[in-house]
GUPASE-489680 format. One record per residue (C-alpha): x, y, z; residue in one letter. Coordinates in Angstrom, 3 decimals, padded with zeros to 6 digits. Last residue first. Layout:
{pt {X, Y, Z}, "A"}
...
This chain:
{pt {064.585, 032.797, 004.700}, "G"}
{pt {060.977, 032.450, 005.778}, "D"}
{pt {059.881, 035.994, 006.563}, "F"}
{pt {058.456, 037.278, 003.276}, "N"}
{pt {056.776, 033.909, 002.667}, "A"}
{pt {054.953, 034.337, 006.009}, "Q"}
{pt {053.014, 037.208, 004.504}, "K"}
{pt {052.475, 039.688, 007.317}, "V"}
{pt {049.476, 040.154, 009.607}, "A"}
{pt {048.740, 042.901, 012.110}, "F"}
{pt {047.229, 043.698, 015.498}, "V"}
{pt {048.181, 047.230, 016.521}, "N"}
{pt {048.218, 048.354, 020.113}, "R"}
{pt {050.164, 051.606, 019.745}, "H"}
{pt {048.752, 053.978, 022.380}, "G"}
{pt {049.995, 051.876, 025.303}, "V"}
{pt {052.561, 049.434, 024.003}, "Q"}
{pt {051.428, 045.806, 023.511}, "E"}
{pt {052.032, 045.169, 019.824}, "Q"}
{pt {050.490, 042.335, 017.826}, "L"}
{pt {051.151, 039.284, 015.655}, "S"}
{pt {049.606, 037.328, 012.798}, "W"}
{pt {051.823, 035.362, 010.400}, "L"}
{pt {050.157, 034.773, 007.065}, "L"}
{pt {049.682, 032.107, 004.402}, "D"}
{pt {049.260, 033.462, 000.891}, "A"}
{pt {045.840, 033.115, -000.695}, "E"}
{pt {043.506, 030.266, -001.698}, "T"}
{pt {043.729, 027.600, 001.050}, "A"}
{pt {044.979, 029.931, 003.781}, "D"}
{pt {046.785, 028.886, 006.950}, "E"}
{pt {047.337, 031.602, 009.546}, "W"}
{pt {050.337, 031.045, 011.869}, "Y"}
{pt {050.029, 032.876, 015.200}, "S"}
{pt {052.705, 035.027, 016.825}, "I"}
{pt {052.926, 036.500, 020.331}, "S"}
{pt {054.208, 039.963, 021.322}, "E"}
{pt {056.019, 042.791, 019.568}, "G"}
{pt {056.652, 045.998, 021.521}, "G"}
{pt {058.582, 047.470, 018.626}, "S"}
{pt {058.021, 045.838, 015.255}, "V"}
{pt {060.394, 043.542, 013.401}, "W"}
{pt {063.558, 043.703, 011.309}, "A"}
{pt {064.419, 040.227, 010.089}, "Y"}
{pt {067.023, 037.687, 011.170}, "T"}
{pt {067.817, 034.469, 009.348}, "H"}
{pt {068.704, 031.033, 010.681}, "S"}
{pt {069.806, 027.691, 009.263}, "G"}
{pt {068.551, 026.124, 006.039}, "A"}
{pt {068.323, 022.464, 007.060}, "S"}
{pt {067.355, 022.664, 010.730}, "P"}
{pt {064.972, 025.555, 010.030}, "T"}
{pt {065.148, 029.002, 011.592}, "W"}
{pt {063.524, 032.439, 011.396}, "Y"}
{pt {064.282, 035.166, 013.930}, "Y"}
{pt {062.065, 038.248, 014.106}, "L"}
{pt {063.778, 041.336, 015.486}, "Q"}
{pt {062.860, 044.317, 017.646}, "K"}
{pt {065.881, 043.624, 019.898}, "S"}
{pt {064.087, 043.409, 023.228}, "G"}
{pt {060.739, 042.453, 021.722}, "S"}
{pt {062.340, 039.332, 020.308}, "S"}
{pt {059.979, 037.361, 018.062}, "N"}
{pt {060.804, 033.742, 017.249}, "F"}
{pt {059.817, 031.913, 014.055}, "W"}
{pt {060.300, 028.206, 013.370}, "W"}
{pt {059.997, 025.984, 010.308}, "R"}
{pt {059.434, 022.217, 010.550}, "N"}
{pt {056.217, 022.484, 008.512}, "N"}
{pt {054.806, 025.235, 010.755}, "H"}
{pt {056.151, 026.766, 013.966}, "S"}
{pt {055.421, 029.976, 015.824}, "A"}
{pt {056.977, 031.748, 018.811}, "V"}
{pt {056.527, 035.131, 020.481}, "G"}
{pt {057.780, 037.228, 023.383}, "N"}
{pt {061.460, 036.307, 023.236}, "L"}
{pt {063.782, 038.455, 025.319}, "K"}
{pt {066.874, 036.539, 024.138}, "Y"}
{pt {068.297, 034.708, 021.146}, "W"}
{pt {070.741, 031.756, 020.967}, "P"}
{pt {068.016, 029.158, 021.584}, "L"}
{pt {068.135, 025.775, 023.294}, "Q"}
{pt {065.758, 023.469, 021.482}, "L"}
{pt {063.340, 020.683, 022.400}, "A"}
{pt {061.300, 018.400, 020.156}, "Q"}
{pt {058.727, 015.616, 020.686}, "S"}
{pt {057.890, 016.528, 024.286}, "A"}
{pt {056.494, 013.743, 026.430}, "T"}
{pt {052.791, 013.721, 027.201}, "T"}
{pt {050.876, 012.268, 030.157}, "S"}
{pt {047.087, 012.315, 030.482}, "A"}
{pt {046.991, 012.686, 026.698}, "A"}
{pt {046.693, 016.179, 025.314}, "F"}
{pt {043.492, 017.435, 023.713}, "T"}
{pt {042.530, 018.412, 020.167}, "T"}
{pt {042.508, 014.747, 019.201}, "A"}
{pt {043.531, 012.554, 016.254}, "G"}
{pt {046.550, 011.171, 018.119}, "A"}
{pt {046.999, 012.925, 021.464}, "A"}
{pt {048.452, 016.400, 021.075}, "F"}
{pt {052.179, 016.834, 020.569}, "P"}
{pt {054.391, 019.034, 022.825}, "F"}
{pt {057.124, 021.114, 021.176}, "R"}
{pt {059.732, 022.925, 023.284}, "V"}
{pt {061.626, 026.196, 022.853}, "A"}
{pt {064.359, 027.114, 025.320}, "R"}
{pt {065.861, 030.372, 026.499}, "P"}
{pt {069.556, 030.943, 027.310}, "P"}
{pt {070.062, 032.089, 030.895}, "R"}
{pt {069.261, 035.066, 033.138}, "N"}
{pt {065.702, 034.227, 034.188}, "P"}
{pt {063.268, 037.162, 034.396}, "Y"}
{pt {062.346, 039.743, 037.064}, "D"}
{pt {065.822, 040.983, 038.055}, "A"}
{pt {067.409, 040.963, 034.605}, "C"}
{pt {071.146, 041.695, 034.342}, "G"}
{pt {072.271, 038.916, 032.046}, "S"}
{pt {071.530, 037.201, 028.708}, "A"}
{pt {067.854, 037.641, 029.474}, "C"}
{pt {064.914, 035.240, 029.352}, "T"}
{pt {061.416, 035.105, 027.864}, "Y"}
{pt {060.706, 031.428, 027.260}, "E"}
{pt {059.219, 029.489, 024.346}, "T"}
{pt {056.289, 027.214, 023.654}, "M"}
{pt {055.130, 024.997, 020.802}, "V"}
{pt {051.755, 023.301, 020.747}, "I"}
{pt {051.308, 020.267, 018.543}, "S"}
{pt {049.264, 018.856, 015.705}, "R"}
{pt {052.319, 018.458, 013.426}, "S"}
{pt {050.734, 020.488, 010.642}, "V"}
{pt {048.455, 022.504, 012.931}, "R"}
{pt {051.345, 024.073, 014.845}, "D"}
{pt {049.679, 026.064, 017.619}, "L"}
{pt {051.468, 028.825, 019.507}, "S"}
{pt {052.737, 029.496, 023.013}, "I"}
{pt {054.445, 032.343, 024.868}, "S"}
{pt {056.162, 032.965, 028.216}, "S"}
{pt {055.819, 029.494, 029.696}, "W"}
{pt {058.944, 029.505, 031.867}, "A"}
{pt {060.165, 025.912, 031.815}, "L"}
{pt {061.517, 024.400, 035.002}, "N"}
{pt {065.261, 024.594, 035.560}, "T"}
{pt {067.708, 021.890, 034.539}, "G"}
{pt {066.924, 018.213, 034.022}, "S"}
{pt {063.867, 016.087, 034.733}, "T"}
{pt {061.362, 018.672, 033.565}, "T"}
{pt {057.710, 019.210, 034.442}, "A"}
{pt {054.717, 020.965, 032.911}, "A"}
{pt {051.136, 021.010, 034.214}, "T"}
{pt {048.194, 021.284, 031.800}, "I"}
{pt {045.193, 022.451, 033.821}, "T"}
{pt {041.452, 022.060, 033.494}, "G"}
{pt {037.998, 023.481, 032.780}, "I"}
{pt {038.665, 027.183, 033.284}, "Q"}
{pt {035.566, 029.339, 033.142}, "P"}
{pt {034.928, 031.814, 030.303}, "L"}
{pt {033.018, 034.862, 031.516}, "V"}
{pt {030.454, 037.008, 029.725}, "Y"}
{pt {028.565, 040.226, 030.507}, "A"}
{pt {031.638, 041.860, 032.051}, "Y"}
{pt {030.766, 044.421, 034.748}, "N"}
{pt {033.695, 043.334, 036.964}, "H"}
{pt {032.271, 039.794, 036.813}, "A"}
{pt {029.060, 039.708, 038.844}, "Y"}
{pt {026.839, 036.718, 039.634}, "Y"}
{pt {023.248, 036.998, 040.803}, "T"}
{pt {020.856, 034.037, 041.083}, "T"}
{pt {021.768, 032.262, 044.317}, "A"}
{pt {023.429, 035.328, 045.826}, "N"}
{pt {026.477, 037.518, 045.122}, "Q"}
{pt {028.522, 034.841, 043.356}, "R"}
{pt {031.622, 036.009, 041.517}, "G"}
{pt {033.481, 039.293, 041.117}, "I"}
{pt {032.750, 042.827, 042.254}, "Q"}
{pt {035.326, 045.571, 041.686}, "A"}
{pt {033.641, 047.198, 038.689}, "A"}
{pt {030.531, 047.642, 040.774}, "T"}
{pt {027.189, 045.888, 040.622}, "G"}
{pt {025.211, 045.317, 037.464}, "G"}
{pt {026.390, 043.406, 034.410}, "T"}
{pt {024.941, 040.042, 035.421}, "N"}
{pt {026.710, 037.032, 033.963}, "T"}
{pt {026.342, 034.724, 030.950}, "K"}
{pt {028.793, 031.818, 030.817}, "L"}
{pt {031.012, 030.788, 027.894}, "I"}
{pt {031.004, 026.995, 027.810}, "K"}
{pt {031.411, 026.051, 024.136}, "R"}
{pt {034.799, 027.794, 023.995}, "M"}
{pt {036.161, 025.258, 026.512}, "D"}
{pt {039.066, 026.535, 028.602}, "F"}
{pt {042.452, 025.051, 029.522}, "V"}
{pt {045.196, 026.576, 031.673}, "R"}
{pt {048.758, 026.047, 030.527}, "M"}
{pt {052.189, 025.295, 031.989}, "G"}
{pt {052.955, 026.141, 035.596}, "R"}
{pt {055.221, 029.133, 036.127}, "G"}
{pt {054.133, 031.239, 033.172}, "T"}
{pt {050.510, 030.138, 032.757}, "D"}
{pt {050.016, 030.094, 028.981}, "A"}
{pt {046.398, 029.926, 027.822}, "V"}
{pt {045.008, 026.941, 025.905}, "Y"}
{pt {041.550, 027.328, 024.364}, "L"}
{pt {039.658, 024.187, 023.471}, "Y"}
{pt {036.824, 023.818, 020.978}, "D"}
{pt {039.065, 022.636, 018.154}, "G"}
{pt {042.483, 024.102, 018.849}, "F"}
{pt {042.856, 027.686, 020.079}, "W"}
{pt {046.297, 028.727, 021.318}, "S"}
{pt {047.187, 031.542, 023.733}, "V"}
{pt {050.386, 033.180, 024.935}, "G"}
{pt {051.472, 035.670, 027.575}, "G"}
{pt {048.355, 035.228, 029.707}, "A"}
{pt {050.208, 037.061, 032.521}, "H"}
{pt {048.221, 035.226, 035.191}, "I"}
{pt {045.863, 036.307, 037.961}, "K"}
{pt {042.745, 034.299, 037.141}, "I"}
{pt {039.789, 036.012, 038.801}, "D"}
{pt {037.309, 034.033, 040.878}, "K"}
{pt {034.314, 031.760, 040.353}, "F"}
{pt {031.342, 030.447, 042.340}, "D"}
{pt {029.093, 027.425, 042.643}, "P"}
{pt {026.894, 027.251, 045.765}, "A"}
{pt {025.343, 023.778, 045.906}, "A"}
{pt {027.941, 022.322, 043.520}, "T"}
{pt {030.600, 023.907, 045.681}, "T"}
{pt {032.752, 027.021, 045.597}, "G"}
{pt {035.392, 027.836, 043.012}, "T"}
{pt {035.633, 027.953, 039.209}, "P"}
{pt {038.589, 029.896, 037.765}, "E"}
{pt {037.748, 032.880, 035.572}, "V"}
{pt {038.721, 034.392, 032.225}, "L"}
{pt {036.725, 037.538, 031.402}, "L"}
{pt {035.304, 037.917, 027.894}, "V"}
{pt {035.735, 041.126, 025.875}, "K"}
{pt {033.803, 041.659, 022.640}, "R"}
{pt {034.880, 042.888, 019.209}, "Y"}
{pt {033.290, 044.663, 016.279}, "K"}
{pt {033.918, 045.420, 012.632}, "N"}
{pt {030.343, 044.514, 011.704}, "P"}
{pt {029.697, 041.060, 010.224}, "Y"}
{pt {029.859, 039.450, 006.790}, "T"}
{pt {032.915, 041.567, 005.966}, "A"}
{pt {035.320, 039.267, 007.752}, "D"}
{pt {037.421, 039.350, 010.901}, "W"}
{pt {035.212, 039.573, 014.001}, "D"}
{pt {037.350, 040.113, 017.125}, "V"}
{pt {037.069, 038.051, 020.315}, "L"}
{pt {039.002, 039.608, 023.207}, "T"}
{pt {040.309, 037.468, 026.053}, "I"}
{pt {040.675, 038.190, 029.752}, "R"}
{pt {043.086, 038.149, 032.665}, "S"}
{pt {043.092, 039.203, 036.328}, "R"}
{pt {044.964, 041.136, 039.028}, "S"}
{pt {048.479, 041.703, 037.750}, "S"}
{pt {050.568, 043.911, 040.035}, "A"}
{pt {050.669, 047.717, 040.079}, "R"}
{pt {052.058, 050.503, 037.924}, "D"}
{pt {048.953, 051.405, 035.899}, "C"}
{pt {046.623, 050.100, 038.564}, "G"}
{pt {045.189, 046.769, 039.698}, "D"}
{pt {046.774, 045.318, 036.554}, "K"}
{pt {044.971, 043.368, 033.843}, "T"}
{pt {046.330, 040.681, 031.518}, "Y"}
{pt {045.202, 040.255, 027.942}, "W"}
{pt {044.619, 037.423, 025.445}, "S"}
{pt {043.752, 038.116, 021.798}, "V"}
{pt {041.406, 036.098, 019.579}, "L"}
{pt {040.992, 036.859, 015.858}, "I"}
{pt {037.790, 035.420, 014.454}, "L"}
{pt {036.094, 034.139, 011.311}, "Q"}
{pt {032.522, 033.654, 012.478}, "H"}
{pt {029.805, 031.085, 011.770}, "G"}
{pt {030.381, 028.994, 014.893}, "D"}
{pt {034.080, 028.916, 014.027}, "Y"}
{pt {034.778, 030.068, 010.470}, "N"}
{pt {038.136, 029.355, 008.878}, "G"}
{pt {036.868, 029.692, 005.330}, "S"}
{pt {034.573, 026.696, 005.882}, "N"}
{pt {037.619, 024.477, 006.346}, "A"}
{pt {040.934, 026.382, 006.378}, "T"}
{pt {042.007, 025.259, 009.844}, "G"}
{pt {039.461, 024.630, 012.617}, "I"}
{pt {040.752, 026.271, 015.804}, "A"}
{pt {043.999, 027.676, 014.461}, "D"}
{pt {042.131, 029.303, 011.572}, "R"}
{pt {039.695, 030.555, 014.244}, "S"}
{pt {042.566, 032.704, 015.423}, "T"}
{pt {045.325, 032.949, 018.037}, "T"}
{pt {047.108, 035.828, 019.724}, "I"}
{pt {048.747, 036.326, 023.109}, "G"}
{pt {049.757, 039.509, 024.936}, "Q"}
{pt {047.410, 042.512, 025.066}, "P"}
{pt {047.949, 044.732, 028.136}, "Y"}
{pt {045.326, 046.231, 030.467}, "N"}
{pt {045.926, 048.823, 033.223}, "T"}
{pt {047.567, 051.498, 031.046}, "C"}
{pt {044.500, 051.800, 028.791}, "D"}
{pt {045.319, 053.867, 025.708}, "N"}
{pt {044.513, 051.378, 022.958}, "D"}
{pt {041.640, 049.895, 024.952}, "D"}
{pt {039.795, 053.203, 025.288}, "G"}
{pt {040.814, 054.368, 021.824}, "S"}
{pt {039.255, 051.340, 020.128}, "D"}
{pt {041.514, 048.428, 019.240}, "F"}
{pt {043.698, 048.516, 016.171}, "S"}
{pt {043.470, 046.564, 012.933}, "F"}
{pt {045.370, 044.396, 010.483}, "G"}
{pt {046.413, 043.861, 006.888}, "T"}
{pt {049.297, 042.868, 004.660}, "E"}
{pt {052.380, 044.136, 006.449}, "Y"}
{pt {055.715, 045.657, 005.427}, "S"}
{pt {057.759, 046.656, 008.466}, "I"}
{pt {058.355, 049.827, 010.519}, "G"}
{pt {054.880, 049.694, 012.032}, "L"}
{pt {053.857, 053.130, 010.793}, "S"}
{pt {050.798, 053.844, 012.885}, "D"}
{pt {047.301, 054.389, 011.418}, "T"}
{pt {046.009, 050.829, 011.651}, "I"}
{pt {042.280, 050.598, 010.990}, "G"}
{pt {039.663, 050.517, 013.723}, "T"}
{pt {037.936, 047.913, 015.880}, "R"}
{pt {034.630, 048.929, 017.367}, "D"}
{pt {033.522, 047.625, 020.767}, "H"}
{pt {030.114, 046.202, 021.754}, "N"}
{pt {029.904, 042.678, 020.375}, "A"}
{pt {026.413, 041.359, 021.135}, "N"}
{pt {026.020, 039.271, 017.983}, "D"}
{pt {029.615, 038.255, 018.672}, "M"}
{pt {028.716, 036.735, 022.037}, "V"}
{pt {025.740, 035.010, 020.448}, "T"}
{pt {027.942, 033.579, 017.687}, "H"}
{pt {030.344, 032.257, 020.334}, "V"}
{pt {027.518, 030.397, 022.051}, "A"}
{pt {026.252, 031.801, 025.344}, "A"}
{pt {025.845, 029.540, 028.352}, "T"}
{pt {023.399, 029.390, 031.223}, "G"}
{pt {023.861, 030.976, 034.634}, "L"}
{pt {022.673, 028.430, 037.199}, "T"}
{pt {022.862, 025.167, 035.236}, "S"}
{pt {026.117, 026.231, 033.611}, "V"}
{pt {027.572, 027.156, 037.008}, "L"}
{pt {026.504, 023.796, 038.464}, "A"}
{pt {028.126, 021.920, 035.606}, "S"}
{pt {031.259, 024.022, 036.105}, "N"}
{pt {031.333, 023.130, 039.816}, "V"}
{pt {031.236, 019.398, 039.079}, "A"}
{pt {033.621, 019.417, 036.127}, "D"}
{pt {036.345, 021.605, 037.656}, "F"}
{pt {039.451, 019.437, 037.248}, "Q"}
{pt {038.071, 017.462, 034.327}, "H"}
{pt {040.589, 018.288, 031.581}, "Y"}
{pt {043.618, 017.172, 033.603}, "N"}
{pt {046.848, 016.963, 031.611}, "A"}
{pt {050.375, 016.138, 032.780}, "S"}
{pt {053.105, 017.463, 030.496}, "L"}
{pt {056.699, 016.306, 030.046}, "T"}
{pt {060.160, 017.664, 029.251}, "F"}
{pt {063.296, 015.534, 029.749}, "Q"}
{pt {062.455, 013.360, 026.768}, "G"}
{pt {063.142, 016.178, 024.326}, "A"}
{pt {066.886, 015.924, 024.886}, "P"}
{pt {068.123, 019.340, 023.697}, "L"}
{pt {069.014, 020.358, 020.139}, "T"}
{pt {070.945, 023.579, 019.627}, "A"}
{pt {069.391, 026.676, 018.077}, "P"}
{pt {071.319, 028.706, 015.502}, "A"}
{pt {073.308, 031.922, 015.338}, "A"}
{pt {075.923, 031.875, 012.584}, "A"}
{pt {073.504, 033.266, 009.975}, "A"}
{pt {072.810, 036.307, 012.136}, "S"}
{pt {075.435, 038.392, 010.361}, "A"}
{pt {073.296, 038.241, 007.220}, "S"}
{pt {070.696, 040.561, 008.677}, "T"}
{pt {067.612, 040.261, 006.514}, "T"}
{pt {065.462, 043.250, 005.688}, "A"}
{pt {061.762, 043.671, 005.042}, "T"}
{pt {061.239, 046.815, 002.999}, "V"}
{pt {059.869, 049.560, 005.175}, "L"}
{pt {056.358, 050.938, 005.164}, "T"}
{pt {054.240, 048.834, 002.858}, "A"}
{pt {051.003, 049.845, 004.486}, "A"}
{pt {047.634, 048.324, 003.736}, "V"}
{pt {045.078, 051.009, 004.427}, "T"}
{pt {042.441, 049.586, 006.703}, "V"}
{pt {038.864, 050.794, 006.364}, "G"}
{pt {037.709, 047.878, 008.479}, "A"}
{pt {035.292, 046.591, 005.869}, "A"}
{pt {037.893, 046.905, 003.147}, "L"}
{pt {040.430, 044.916, 005.118}, "V"}
{pt {037.904, 042.273, 006.065}, "A"}
{pt {036.832, 041.908, 002.453}, "L"}
{pt {040.439, 041.271, 001.500}, "V"}
{pt {040.680, 038.574, 004.191}, "R"}
{pt {037.515, 036.802, 003.055}, "M"}
């Protein structure tokens, strides 16, 4: 399916620079922290009453319906990424050059359901990217969204944007509002979508509950206009939050949820922090941490209370991405344009990586090589790409 996707997109697979390891990094390694000091509290029913009223009023659209109405064309990668990669795509010119919207997190239908049925969710093999929106090119964040991208030759090379919203109002007059978060990481597991909320933990969404909205009005209008009309900045679809995963720590500073990723092997979400060694005004100046939180046994949800199963203090800084699989870890530093690989037994290795690199998602494949998917956020260079994980595993 992946080869077909490449051909359908017209992508030329580029082997630009040979992947390089920096041997000097071998001394740098994470240190173990007490995992018990990090906990999560989960509430999946925070907005049940209002969400039921919204569904009754607006109706839902299944993922396949959203993709049947996909209205943007993805294109092939034309940039030289500076690394060897297998495949990928770029967004259309409007999204590639938009200084008010920035892609951040990445997950896929392979996260959602694994390799079963060729990784298809509701009949589609999908790449999902989270974005945050600014009020203007140099202004504060104002809302967040996701993009669903078809990734096989069965369907056109299209994608669709879906606005993320928080339910408000009452059951008699249900409403919703923008979610003003950085959306720095995203993980899709089963039907649930987990989006990083930097200062809190994660917000939870249900992919079965995408709402249909009216596309009239102005680009500034959001939410209930009257009993039958709901606007969403001209978006045709919104995904309402269903709950919140709140993080806490008993020692040290609270976690900064900069990026997250799903580890299907251990059925857990891993997170990491964007921090600086010194001199940053907008980010913590301290060593970053990476923490693993397991899902409830046999479930795609967290228990009401969850204690971390692994916690690390990291020797690297300005980390925008994390992934873990079979006790292996990858960390992307946008500040140094490097990808760090580490296992407890083999130690660490450093690889050259892309500029403007963001989150990472592990792609399991039953018949071909497993991949690491990632993306770039810079205006004019928003490439979404996959590399063979075997080329970046020490």
